[in-house]
Wavefront OBJ file of the C-alpha trace (Angstrom):
o trace
v -37.770 7.712 2.628
v -34.567 6.933 0.791
v -32.802 9.987 -0.552
v -31.403 7.818 -3.399
v -34.890 6.824 -4.391
v -36.205 10.351 -3.988
v -33.390 11.485 -6.477
v -34.291 8.570 -8.838
v -37.973 9.553 -8.938
v -37.077 13.162 -9.375
v -35.133 12.295 -12.483
v -38.082 10.499 -14.095
v -39.942 13.676 -14.956
v -43.329 11.989 -14.284
v -46.302 13.662 -15.960
v -49.612 13.352 -14.113
v -51.281 11.174 -16.800
v -48.198 8.706 -17.221
v -48.752 4.998 -17.440
v -45.698 4.001 -15.420
v -44.049 0.496 -15.209
v -41.584 -0.249 -12.460
v -39.367 -3.343 -12.832
v -38.159 -4.670 -9.449
v -40.309 -2.628 -7.160
v -38.966 -4.081 -3.969
v -40.937 -2.901 -0.934
v -42.640 -0.188 -2.977
v -40.804 2.933 -1.647
v -40.334 4.490 -5.036
v -43.892 3.375 -6.008
v -45.184 5.466 -3.255
v -43.350 8.588 -4.561
v -44.412 7.965 -8.089
v -48.096 7.536 -7.233
v -48.013 10.781 -5.384
v -47.084 12.481 -8.560
v -49.837 10.881 -10.715
v -53.348 12.147 -10.981
v -54.957 10.312 -13.956
v -52.011 8.084 -14.523
v -51.363 4.637 -13.092
v -48.416 2.557 -11.817
v -47.891 -1.074 -12.501
v -45.040 -2.563 -10.540
v -43.490 -6.003 -10.819
v -40.978 -8.013 -8.678
v -40.018 -11.678 -8.761
v -40.223 -11.850 -4.965
v -43.573 -12.653 -3.364
v -42.500 -11.112 -0.133
v -41.480 -7.843 -1.810
v -44.736 -7.562 -3.763
v -46.700 -8.281 -0.488
v -44.829 -5.433 1.314
v -45.231 -3.093 -1.586
v -48.999 -3.813 -1.758
v -49.312 -3.194 2.041
v -47.344 0.049 1.812
v -49.467 1.385 -1.122
v -52.723 -0.130 -0.050
v -54.544 3.183 -0.588
v -53.233 3.578 -4.248
v -54.187 -0.093 -4.848
v -57.730 0.307 -3.577
v -58.193 3.376 -5.764
v -56.948 1.641 -8.794
v -53.898 4.000 -9.126
v -51.284 1.202 -8.484
v -50.949 -2.609 -8.871
v -48.226 -4.897 -7.902
v -47.620 -8.220 -9.615
v -45.327 -11.086 -8.909
v -43.524 -11.439 -12.218
v -40.226 -11.129 -13.917
v -39.589 -9.058 -17.035
v -38.798 -12.393 -18.849
v -42.137 -13.861 -18.036
v -44.769 -11.041 -17.782
v -47.433 -10.544 -20.383
v -49.309 -7.266 -20.241
v -51.472 -8.015 -23.219
v -52.276 -4.871 -25.176
v -51.222 -2.505 -22.358
v -48.669 0.086 -23.089
v -46.522 2.274 -20.772
v -45.254 5.826 -21.224
v -42.442 5.487 -18.704
v -40.558 2.375 -17.559
v -38.022 2.587 -14.796
v -35.814 -0.004 -12.969
v -33.364 0.659 -9.987
v -30.624 -1.878 -9.324
v -32.188 -4.580 -11.586
v -29.299 -6.723 -12.681
v -30.561 -7.556 -16.220
v -30.330 -3.942 -17.192
v -26.667 -3.826 -16.111
v -25.616 -7.325 -17.380
v -27.469 -7.392 -20.633
v -29.148 -4.038 -21.451
v -29.978 -4.936 -25.034
v -31.815 -8.041 -23.952
v -33.551 -5.997 -21.130
v -34.711 -3.317 -23.587
v -35.787 -5.999 -26.197
v -37.963 -7.535 -23.624
v -39.568 -4.219 -22.822
v -40.257 -3.193 -26.463
v -43.746 -4.785 -26.737
v -44.922 -2.795 -23.752
v -43.801 0.696 -24.774
v -46.135 3.392 -26.037
v -45.025 5.664 -28.782
v -42.325 8.131 -27.314
v -42.090 6.080 -24.092
v -39.211 6.799 -21.859
v -37.012 4.077 -20.269
v -34.866 5.064 -17.325
v -32.547 2.567 -15.612
v -30.408 3.204 -12.560
v -27.601 1.011 -11.273
v -25.328 2.069 -8.529
v -23.370 0.014 -6.097
v -24.956 -0.274 -2.740
v -23.187 1.500 0.071
l 1 2 3 4 5 6 7 8 9 10 11 12 13 14 15 16 17 18 19 20 21 22 23 24 25 26 27 28 29 30 31 32 33 34 35 36 37 38 39 40 41 42 43 44 45 46 47 48 49 50 51 52 53 54 55 56 57 58 59 60 61 62 63 64 65 66 67 68 69 70 71 72 73 74 75 76 77 78 79 80 81 82 83 84 85 86 87 88 89 90 91 92 93 94 95 96 97 98 99 100 101 102 103 104 105 106 107 108 109 110 111 112 113 114 115 116 117 118 119 120 121 122 123 124 125 126
């Protein structure tokens, strides 16, 4: 597992019952770590790439089967979660949060529960 992602997940201060949204889940490595910390909570993860969502779903098949996790092909600009709300939203290396954080946060606003936490991480790949 990536030490960088382990550090990111450690900084999220995940509570066992959190409803978590991951923007840009890639292959689902961070999702696995998040799901390990949830008991009654759930993870919803989105990514624009069909290949990444398929890989993340395979990696986390047990969590998907139990209903703890779901992976959706979607972009933040186009997703619609209906009346669902999230306690914690996080994104790692998602360009929109770096290029236009105001727009990114305004797109998130409808999906945030009261007192929701939004954590974004952007570092240069090495």
